[in-house]
N, C-alpha and C positions, 0 to 999 in steps of 0.2 A: 504494500500499500504506499503511495507516495506521501510525502509530508504535506502536501496541499490537501489531499483527500482526507488525511488524518485530521488536519486542522478544521476542515469544514465539518467532518463528522462530529469532532469534539465540541465545536461551537453549537452544532444542532442539538446534541445531547444536553449540553449545559443550558441552552435556551429553553428546552422542555422542562428540565429539572427546576429552573427558576421560574417557570410559568411564562416565559417571554415568547414562546412559540405559538402554534396553533392551540386554541383552547380545546381541551378534551371534553367530551360529553360526560355529564355526571351519571348517567345511567347507561347500562350496557344495551347493545342492540343498535338497530338503525335509527337515524335521526327522525324525530316525530314532527308532524305538522299540525298546528291548531289553526283553524280558520274561524271567522265569524262575519256577521253581517248585522249592523244595527237595526236594520229593518225587519230582521227575522226574530220572532218572539222566543223561539227556543234558544238562540244565541243570547238573547238579552236575559232570559232566566238563568242560563249557565253563567253569563257574565256577573249577574247579581250575586248568585251563590258563591262563585269563586272569590269575588271581592270581599263579600261579607264574611265568609269563613277565614280569609286571609287577615282581615281586619280584627276579627274576634280572637284569632290564635296568635296575634302579634305579641311576642315576648316583651316588647318595650311598651306595651299598652296601646290599646286601640284608639284612644282619644275619642274624637267626635266622628270618626269615619263611619262606624256602623249606623249612626243616626243620620248622617248625610246620605248614605247609600239608601236607607229606608225612605227617606224623603224624596229621593230621585226616582226610585223604581216602584214604589208602592203607592197606589191610589190613596189620597188623603182620607176619604171616607172609610176605606178598609183599614188604614193605619190606626184609626181610632178603635176599631173593632179588635185589632191585633193587640193593641195596648191594654185593652180591657181583658182579653184572654190572658195576657201575660201577668197582669195584676192578680187574676183569679187563680192561675195555675203555678205561679212563681217559677216560670221558665221562659226561655227565649221563644217567642212565637214564630220567627223565621225558621228556627231549627226544631222547634217543638221539643226542646231539651234544655238541660242546665249546662251541658258540656258543649264542646266544639268537636265536630267530626274530624276525622283524618282525611277523608276523601269524599267526593261527591260525583255524581253522574246524573245527566239530564237526558230524558228521552221524551220524544213527542208522543202524546197520547190522543191527539186528534181533537175534534169538535169543529163546528161551523161558525158559530157566532163569536167565539173567543178561542184562544189557544189554551190547551191544557197539556201540562207536562208532568211526568213522574220524575221526581228528584230522589235519587237513592243516596243516602248518607251512610258512610261506612265509619263505624265507631272503633272497631278493632278488627282482627283478622276474620272473625266469624260472626260479627254483629253489624247488622245493617237495619236501617228503617227507611220506609218509603213515604213520601209526601206527594200530594198532588197540588200543583201550583197552577192557577188560572190567570191568564193575562188578556186584557182587552186587545183587539186587533187595531183599534183606532188610536188610542192613547199610548199603547204599549206600557201599560201600568198593571201591576199585580193587583188582582181583586179578590183572591182567595188563596189560602194555604191551609191544607188539612190532610186527613188521612183518606178522604174521598173528595172528588172535585165537585164543582157546582152541578154538573150533570149526573152526579151520583155514582160515577165510576170509581 
């Protein structure tokens, strides 16, 4: 091996060791792609739950972000009902729990007049809960969160 090749190879190894090279992915496997569309209600529900759970699980304290997210994504009339539910049940109405889940998944559940999504919250390896979240098609605001949707599904 020539001294020039050895120098380049050494510099490359050093750069990677110091974090100066190409950033390695944190997870094994192929790179993932996540896409969204602000006009799509399923994307909006997923965005809300992702941001809300991130804010609630922030080790530095979530501050006012969960409240701001609620104000932005949840219909004001339903927000009053949600707050009443929380006062009565002593739990977070968005998550329907006192803790913060580790993961979430959102799946379209259909309907014609509004969007209904099933949100699966993962609490531990073998523990999940499902919530049904309904969102208007016109205002893109959440109008219901529960174990069944407005349509009874």
